[in-house]
N, C-alpha and C positions, 0 to 999 in steps of 0.2 A: 314288446319295444318300452310301455311305459316302466315295467316292473328293473329293466336293465337300466332306465334311466337312474329310477331312484336308488338302485344299487349303487353306482358310481357315485351318485353324489353322495351317500351315506358315507362308503369308503374314502371317498375325499376329505369329508369333514374332521378325521382326526387331524390330518395331515397340515389343514388350514388354521385350527385352531390351535396346534403346535407351534407352526410359525407366527402367529397373531402373539400366543404367549411369549416366546422367544423375543420378541421386538418388545414389549412391554416391560419386559425383564432387564433389557440392556442398558446399560451393559452390567456384566456377570464374569466380567473380571477386567484387567488395567486395559486401559485405551492408551495406544501409543501416537503421538503428536509431532509429527515431521516439521522440522523448522529447518527452512532452505537460508541459514544466518548463520553466524559463528555464536561462541556463550557471550556472554554483553553486549551483545547487538540490540536495535533498538526492536528490531524484529522477537529478539529473544526473551527481551524484555515484556514487550505485550502478551508473549505464547505465555509465559510462566502466570503473568497478572490472570487470562482467561483459564489457563490451564488448573490453578489452586481453587479458582472460584468453581471450577466444573468436578474439582476431585470431591469440594466438601458437598456440592449439592448431589450427586451421585454415586458417594458412597465408594468410588473405586478410585486408584490414581491414575491418573492422566499426566504421561508420561513424557517429556519433552527429550527429544531423541535428535540432535543438531546436526545437521546435514549441509555445512556451506560448501562455497564454491561454484566457479561458474558463472558468475551474478543471479545464482539462485536455483541454477536449473538442474545441477546434480539433486539437491532434494524435491523438487518439485516431480522431478522425472520418477523419480520412487516411487512418491505417494500414487501418482497418476497408475503405476501399474500394481499398486496393492490388492488386498482381496476389497471386495465391495460387503464387507459384515459391518461396520463400524466402528472395528478395532484399529483401525490406521487412519489420522485425519492430516491435513494438511493445515498449518497456519503459516502464512505468508505476508508478501509486503505487494503492493499493487506492480510494482516495476518488473518482479519474478513471473506474475503472472499474468499480467497484460499487454508488457511491453516488448519482452526478451523476442516472443514471433515473429516482431517485426525490424529486430536489430541484428537477430541472427542467422546465419543459413541454415543451421543444422540444429535446431530447437527440436526437441523428439518429442514433445507434448503439444495439448493448443489449450491453454488457460481455459476456455466460451467448453471447449465440448467434453474436454476428458475429465473436469469436474464437476460435481455438484455443490453451487456457492450453500452454506450454512449460513453465516453473521459478518456483517462486516463490523468492524470496529477501530471507527475515529476516522477523522477525513481532517485533513489541512495542506497546506500550502506550503512553499519554499519560499526561502527569502531572499532578497536582491538586496544585498548589503554594498556599502563602501565606505573607504577610513574615513574618519571623523576630520580632517581638513580638504576631504573633495568637496569644490561647493555645487554640489548640489543635495537639495532635500527631499525630491518627488519625482517620478518617472517623466512627465514635462521635462522637468531640469537635465537629467540625465539623460533622454533623448537628444536632446540639443547640445550637451555639452559633448556626448559622442560623436556626433554629425559634424563639430567643429572643427574636428579634428581628420586629419587625413584618413582616407581608406584603410581601415585594419590595421591604425596602428595602436591600436590599445587592444588592452587582452581582457578576457574574464574568466575566473576559475569557476570547476565546477567538481564533483566528487567522483568523477571518471565519465567516459565516456558510453553514452544512451542511458547518462544519470538522469533522475527527474529535473536537476539542476542546470544540466545541459539542456536538454528537450523545452525548459520553461525559458529559457535565452534564446533558441531556437526559434520558439512561436513568437516573440517579442520581436526578434530581427524579421522573420518573415511578416509580421504585420505593419513592421516603419520601415523596413529600409535599412537597417543599420549595420553598419559592415563593423565587424568587431572578433577579435579572434579567440577561439577558442583553449584553455591550457587544463588538460584534464590530470586530477590529484588522486589520489588513492584513495582518499577519505576525506571528510566536511573536517575535519580537525586540521588538517594539514593546509586545507583552502584558508579555512580561516586564519592561521598563524601567518600565512604569506601576506594575506587583504591587510592584516595590521602592521606587519611588517614594511609595507610599502613594496612589496614586490609585483602585486597586481591590485589596479584599481577598480576592480570592482567584480563582486562572486552572487552568484546563485546558487547556495547552498544550504544545508537542511535544516529545518525548524528548531530541531531539539538541541542541533550543535550552536546556533548561531544566537538564539535568544539570549541566554545566560550573559553574553559577551555585549551584547545591546543593551542588555537592563544595565549592565555593568559600565556603560559609558565607554567601551572598547572599539564601537564602530556605529554606524548608522544604518538602519534599513529604509528604505526610501520604497520600497512596493512587496506585497504577498501575492503568490499564483492563487490562484483558485478563486472560490467564491466567499472564502470569511476572513473576517479580521482574528487578529489574534487578541485575546483578553489580557494581557500582561503587558500591550501597546496598540491600542485603542487608535490612535491618531493616526495610524502607518494603513495606509489606504491598498485595498487591494488593485490589481493591474486593470482590471474589468471597470472599478470604480473611477479608475484613472485614466481611462479611454481606450485602454487596449484588453480588446472583450478575450479571457483564460480562465476559465472555471472549472478546468482540469483538475482535479485533486491525488493526491497519497492517500493510501488508507493501507492497515493490516483488516485480513480477513482469514477467515477458518473455513476451510473447504475439504470435502469428502470424494472418494474415488466416484467416477459418475455411475449410476447404477448401487448406491448405498439407499436402503431402502427409505421412503419418505420419511416413517413416524421417525426416525430414528433423527434426519436432517432435521425436522421439527422440533425436537425434542432438545437438542443443544442450543437451536436457534432460540429456544423457549429462554433458556438459563441462560444464554450470553445477554439478551435482551435486557432480561432482569437485572442482571450486574451493570447494565449502562444505565438503566433510569432510575437506580438507587442514588441520590444525589451522595453518598459519600464514597459509594465504590466510584460512581461517575467523576470523580473531581480527584481519587487518586489514578485514573486512566488518564484525564489531560493533564495533571503535574507531572506524570512518570514518563508519558509519551511526546511533550509537546504539541499536542494535534490541539486545533481549535473548534471542533464540533464532536458531537458522537450523533450522528443520524441514526434512526433507528429502522431496521428494514426488516421486512420478509426474505425468508431464503429465493424466490421470485424475484422481489425488487434488487436484490443485491446481485442476484444472477443476471439481471437484465442491466445493472451497472457497469458489470463484468464484459458483457458484449459491447456497450456503450464506449466505454475505456481501449478498449482494443483497437477499436476502430477509430476513433478519435487519436490516440494517440499515435495508431499507425501512420494514419494521414500528416502529422508532424515529421516522422520518421523520413517518412518518401520523401517529402518536400523538402526536404533539408539534406536529402541522399545521404544519413547514415546508415554504414553498413560495418556491423564487428564480424570477423572472422575467426 
C-alpha cells in the first residue's frame, strides 16, 4: 500500500510542477481584455490606461476588445463564458457589474458569482447640478425649493433609466420625500446641454462630463454622491455631509471569469495596485477619469465591495420599482 501511495505521489509531481511553472510564467501570449463600452467612453479610457501599464509590466500585449451594447451586458456575458486561463479578462464599470441584474429581467450573468474580482480602479460619485440662476446653493436649499413647488411639477435629468444619476436621485427622493419627475437622456453630454439651456432645472450627471462645466462657470454643483468630495471643488459637500446618507460610489474594475487561477489574480492585482500608488500614475488616473479617490484593495476586499454593492444598489432599484425590459 505504501509503495502504491509513493508511486502515485511521484507520478503526480511532474504535473503539479508543470502547472505551477505555467502559472509562474503567465502571461506567455497576448491577453484579451473585454471592455463592455465603446471606444472613447470613460470605461475605455480607464481600460487603456490600465492595459498600457500591464503591457509594459508583463512584456505581453494586453489588448482591449470593445464589446458595447445592452448597457454593458453583451461584453460582460461574453467575458463570463470565457476560458478560465487568465488570457481573457474583463475591465468594466460598476453599473454593468452590480446594478444590471436588479434592473433587467434577463441578465445572463451574476456580477458577483460568475467573476473573480481582481482590482478596483478608482471611486467617485455623481454630481447634482443646477443652472447658475436657480436660487439654491446646497442640498438643503434644493430640497426646500422642490418641496415649495407642486408635486412632480419639476423634472430632473440623468443619462438614462437605471444610470448612476437616476439611482442617485431615486435614493435622495426615498430619503426626503421629494416628488420630481425623471427625464432620461442618452448620454451625460445631452443632460448637461439641456441643463445649461434651461430645459431642465436640475440634473444628476456624471462627474467627468460635469466637472469641466462647473469649473468653467457654466453650472453650479450643489452636492456629490458617495463619501468623497472632489479635489477640484472641495467646497461642494457630499450628500451624506449634508444630511442625506448616501455612500455608494461608481468605480471601474478588472475581473476574470470565476475559477481563474488565484496566482494570476494576485499577479494582476499587485501590478494594478502598484500603478495606483505611484504618484505620477495616480495623478494621471484621477485627471483622466474624473475620480475622487483611488482605494487600494486586495482581490478579496474588492470582491466584498462587489457583493455589498449588488445588495445596496438592488435595494434602491427595488424600492423605486425600476425595471427595464
